[in-house]
N, C-alpha and C positions, 0 to 999 in steps of 0.2 A: 496450575500450569495447563490444565485441560483446555482444549479448544473445541467449542461447539461447532459442529458442521451444519451448514444450512445452505440454502440456495441464494440467488443473487438477483433481487429486483431493485430498481432504483427510482428515485424521484426526479425532480427537475427544477431549474433555476427560475425564480420569478423574474419578470422584466424589471428594469430599473425602477426604483420608487419615484413617485412624483417629487419634483424639487420643492423645498419649503417655500412658503409664500414670500419670505424676505430672503432674497438671494444676495450673498456678499459679492462685492466686486471681484472680478477675476481677470487675470492676464489673458490676452489672446492666445489661442492654442493653434499650432500648425502641425500638420501631419507629414511625416517623412518616413518612408519605408527603408529599414536597414536590411542589409543582406542576412539571410537566414543561415548563419554559420555558427551561432552559439545559442545555448539555451537561455530563455528569459523566464523570470518568475522563480528562479531557484534561490532559496535563502542564502544570503551572503555570510560566510563564516570566516573568522580570523581577521576581519577588517573592521574598522570603525563604521558603525551604521551611517548611511547617507542621510537618513531622515529619522525624526523622533516618532515614537509611538504615542498615541493618545488613548485615554480610557475609553472603554466601549460605550459609556454613557454619551459620548460625543455623537453617537448614532441613534440615540434613544428617543429623540423628540417625536411626538405623535405625528407630526407632519413629515417625518423622515421614515424611520424603520421601527417605531415604537407604538404603533396604533393599538396594540393589545388584542387584535383580532387574529388569533392563531390560524394560520393557513391562508390568510388573505394578503394581497399585495400591501406593502408598507408595514408588515408585522414581523419583519425579519429579526429585529432585536428581541421582540417579545417572544418569539419562538425559541430563540437561543437562551434567553434569561432563565436562570435556575428557579426563580421564585414563581414562575407560571407553569403549573403542572396540569395538563388536560386529563380528562377522565380515564383515558387509556394508559396513563402512567408513562408514556414516552417522554423522553427529554434529550437534550443535547449534552452528552457527557463532557464535552469541552468546557462547559460552563462550571463543572465541578472539579476540574483538573487540579486546582489549588486546594480546595477544601478536603480532598481525599488525603492530602499529606498530613492531616491531623487525625485520621482514623486509626483503629487498632492495628490494622495491617501495616500501615506506614510506621507506627510506633515500634512494632516488632522489627521491621526492616532496619529502621534507624538504630535500634539497640544492637543488632548483629553487626552493622557496618560502622558503628560509632559515629553516627551523623545525626543531625536534627533535620529531618526531611524538609520542613517548610522554610528552612534557612540554608539548606545545602544548594550550592550552585549546580551540582550534578542533577538534582531533582528539578530545580526551578527552570532549567533550560527548556524543558518540555511541558512542565506543569503550570507555567505562567509566561507572561510576556515581559520582556525587559527592554529598556531603551527609552524611558521617558526623560523629559528635560528637567523635571524637578521631583523632589522626594515625595510630595503629596500625590502627584499623579502616579508615581511608581507604586506607592502603597495601595492605591485604588486598583491599579492594574493587577497587582498580585492577587488581591481578593477576587478579581474577576476570573482568574484561571486563564484558559486559552481563549482569550477574547477575540474581538473582531480583527485586530491587527495580526493575530497569530496566523490567520489564513489569508487575509486580504492585504497584508503588508502595512508598514508604518504609515499612519494617516496624515502626518504633518502637512504634506504638500497637496495630497489629493482630496482631503476632506471637504475643501471649499469649492471644488470644481467637478467632482466625479459624477454629478447629476446633470451637468450641462451638455447640450448637444455637441459642442466642440470637443469635449473630453470623450464622450461616447463614440465619436467618429474616429478617434485616434486608433492606429494599429495597436494591437496588444503589446508589441515590443516597446513601443514608445511610452505607453502607460507605465510599464515597468521601469524602463531606463530613466525616464525623466521625472516620474512621480513616485516610484516605489510601490505602485499598485500591482498586486498579483492578479492577473487576468484569469480568474478561476473558471471562466467558461471554456478556456482552452484546457483540454484534459491533461496535457503534458505539464503545463504550468501548475495546475491544481494538484496533480498527483505527486510532482516533485516536492511540493510544499508539504504534502501529507507524509511522505517517506522520511523527511528530515527528522521527524519525531518517532514515527511508527516503525522505522527501520534503524535510523541513526545516521550520523555523518561525522565529519572531522571533530566537531565540538560536542557532539551528543553521543555518548557511548554507554549504553545500558548493558553491562557485561554479565558474565556468568556468576560473579560474586553476588550481584544484586538478585539474580534469579534464585540462587541458592538461599538467599536471605528471605525470599518470598515474593519478589516482584514478578508479575506475569511476564511470560516470554513474549517477545515481539515477533509474532508470526503474522505479518501483514498480507492481506489479500484484498486488493482495492475494491473489486466488485462485491465481495462479501461484506466489507465494511459499509459500503453504500447501501446495501440492502437491509441491514439489521433493523427489524421492525420496531425496536425500542429506541432507535436513533431518530429523534424528531428533527426533521430537516426544515430549514428556513428558506428553501429555494425550490424551484421546479425546473427540471431540465427542459430546454427548448428542443424542438424537432422530434425525430423518431426515437422512441424508447429503445427499439431494437438496436439502432445505430449507436446510441449512447452506451448501452450495456456491453455490447461486443467490443467497442473501442476502449471502454474503461478497463475491460479485462486485458486487452493487448497491451495498452500503455502501462497498466499496473505490473505486468510481468517484467517489462523492461526496466521501469523505474525502480522496482524493488531490488532487482539484481544489481542495478547500477549502484544504488546506495550501499548495498551489502559489500560491493567491491571497494567503494570509497572508505567504508568503515574498516575493512580489512587492510587497505593501504595505510590508513592512519595508525592502526594498531601495530602493523609491521614496522613502520617508521619509528615509533616510540620504542619498540623492542630492540630494533637494530641500533638505536641511539643509546641503549643501555638503561632505559627507564626502569628502575627497580619495581615500580608499581604496575608494570605492564607484563603480565605472564605471556609466554609464547609456547604453543599456540593458545589463543583465547577460545575457550570451549563454546561460548555462546554462538559462535559462527559455524559450529559443526553440528552434526546430527545428534539431537538430544537422545533419540530412542535407540541409538547404537549402544548406549550405556544404561539408560533408564528403561530396562526391559527385564523380563523374567529370564532366568538361566536354568540350565539343567535339562533341556529337551533332549530326547534320544537322538534326534537328527537336527543338524544345524539349520537354522531358518534360512541361511543364505542359499541352501540348496533349492529353495522355491523360486529363486530368481536368477537372472543372468548377470547381475551386478558384478563388475570386475574389481570392486574395491578390495584391497588386501584385508585379510582377517585382522581384526583389532584396530583398523583405521577407520574412523567415522568420516562420512562424506562431508564436504564443505558446502554449506548453504543448499542442501538438497531441496528444501522448501522453495527457494528462489530460482534454482537452476532447472527444475524438472520440466516445466511447461514452456519455457522461453523458446525452445526450438519450434514448437507448434505455432507460437505467436509470430515467429519469423517467417515460417512457411506460408502463413495466411495473411501476412501484412498487406500484400497487394490487393487482396480481396476485401479486407476490412477498410482500407483506405483506397477505393477505386481511383485510378489515375496515378497512384504512387506505386511504382514497381518495387518488388522486393529488393531488387538490386540497388535502388535508390535509398532504401531504408537501412540496409546493412549489407555486408558482403556475403550474407547468407551462410557463412561458415562459422561465424563467431569464433574465429581462430584463437584470439587472445583470451577470450573467456574460457574456452575449452582447455587451453594450456594452463591457465591459472587453476582450474578445477583439478586437473591431473597433478599439478605440482603440489597442491594441498593434500594429496593423498600419499605423499612420499616424505613426510616429515621434513619440509624444506626449511632453509634458513630464513629469518625475517627479512634480511637484506634482499634476497632473491625475490621474495614475495612482494616486497614493496615495489620493485621495478615492474614485475609482471602485472600486479594489480593496477598500476597506473595505465598500462597499455589496455587492459580490459575496460577500465573506466572510459578511456578515450573512444574505444570501439562502441560501447553502449551509448555514449553521448552523441556520436554521429547518427546513430539510429534515432535517438530521441529528438534531435534537431529536425530530422526529416519528418517525423511524426508530428512535431509541433507546427511545422510549416504547413503540412497537409491539413491539420485541423483548422488552421487559420484560413485556408483557401476554400472552405466549405465544400468538402468532397461530396460526390454523389452518394446516394443511399446504398447500403450494403445489399447484395443480392439475397433474395429470400431464403435460399438454401445454404448460405454461408455459415450461419450459426450451427446448423446440424452437421455440416461437414467438419467444422472445428470440433464439435463434441465427439464425432466419430474418430477424428485424429487423436484426440486426447484419450479416449478409451483404448485406442490402439497403442498409444504411447505408454500405457501402463503395462503392456504385454510385449513379449518377444514377437518378432514377425510371424512365427508359426503358431503363436497363441498358447504354446505349451507351458510357459512360465511367465512370471512377472518380470518386467524389465528391471525393476528395483523393488526389493521387499521393505525398504524403509517407509515408515508410516507417513513421513513428510511427502515423499514422492507420490504415494497413493492418494493422499489427501489433496495434493496440488492438482492432480489429474481430475479427481472428483469435483473439486470446486470450480474448475474451468467448465466441466460439463454442466454443472448446476447453473452457472452464469448463462450458458447458451440456452438451456432449457427455459429459464425465466425470461430471457431476451426474446423468445419466440412465443410467449403467451402461456408458459407453464402447461398445466394439464389441458387447457383449452386449445393449445396450438401444437401439441406433441402427443405421440403415441408411446413414448418410452419412459414415462414417469415411474412405472413399477421397477424397471431395471435400474434407474437412477436411485430410487429409494432403497433398493436392495444393497447397492454399494454403500450408501450412506449408513445403513444399519450395521453393516459388517465393520465399518471403520470407526464407529462410535466408541468412545471410551466407556469403560464400565461405570455404573452409577457410583457416586461418592459413598464411601463406607463399605463397598463390596470387595474387600480384600486389600492387601498391602499395596497393590499396584493400581489403585484407583486413579492416580494422577498420571498414568501412562497407559497406552493401548496394550492389550494383551495379544501379541501376535505369535501364537503358537503355530506350528507347521500346519495343523488342521485349519486354523483360521486363515492362514495365507492361501491354502488351497481353495477355501471358499471365496476369498477375495478374487482369486484368479478366475473362478467360475463366474462371479458376478460381473467382472469387467468384460469377460468374454461375451456374456449375454448383452451387456450394454453396447459393446462394439457392434454386435449383430443388429441390435434394435435401432441404432442410429445410422445404419447403412442406408444410403439413398436407394430408391427403387431401381431395380435392374442391377443391383450390386455395385453401383457407382459411388465413389466417395465424394 
């Protein structure tokens, strides 16, 4: 269950591959702009798929995406494919999503849950792609794991046209609505596709039973996932690396919390409807380390923070809630030209109410209604961000990442700096990871003077090494450790302050 903390540097999208020599005949394409009132690129759940998926080998021709020259244009399939391993050992884990269902960990999970992982619909929804027109294609797609269609959408309609000038000129919304193509260059569309598996949604629910059986916890941090040095990317981001990284962090905060609320709403509905297989509340949506922690300290750890959660009540989605306020505050600077009021009401009223309700042992029926309102509130914000991304906003001001890092370090503390705002490890880690994203977005050690302070926070938050005690799968947050974390964040807050004491 341990989560490795690290920084956030990102790669970038290749330009579209050259079209194959023999182009199939295509229908004329016309562009029409639809009003930006709904999200596009969001996986459709609970309805019959509009288009069929195709095996990833449909993209593998040498003249398309299978040139075999890793890192060069036209090698996107080759970079994704599991059989091509470069000297550095990096790979795309999506290509192994199905094969891991046969390993020892999966066998143990299957034994505990009385399922066969590689045949269980619960597992296959994220570990493979479903929706082929015939059995042979479906079997091939299973073996591919999370193949091309998992991220780019079902290829039935766009496979023969996506390289044409007419298709490339279409608005992203039309590519999605008419062709089922996920426009991954738009950060909202891309991230919403990611969170459908890495957080969950109405149809994809990786719950506490599965975690107890051994499945890794789904603690998704978009900027962190993009950075992972062992994740071999088959694309290159266009434009400013700083703009991409900072915007990826902001969008990731909103999208992750949005899908957490979607998942909560779905669980609450099932519980309210009397589903015997749906426990209420579902522990996987609550703070892990409220329970998975040492006990017996002479002084309660809660005394180190100003958290108002009642004793014995774990926070709801502390990981997803902690930094979203900072993302809202700086939204207008991260997307210049988009005022914060256009992105959200700045109060996140329904999200805050939902979080407060979850700390009072609420009924499933009440939560279902409130979660719906929270999702609508977050969707309105994402729609504005999606439209802003499509409009090619101006570059982010040079000092914005540092201002956000300072805000996040401050967010970890009470206004007077005397205590932590929240002593939960998830809250502390969320603030750290945001700071790390801002650090790497501005050049890392070459562009910043606060690397030591960031590294100190990282070291204090790290889990103990495997095998070093019974709590090696959880952080050991004694009161002394929390005091050290308070000191570390205080130093980070000071170090990220702009010259003249300005934020």
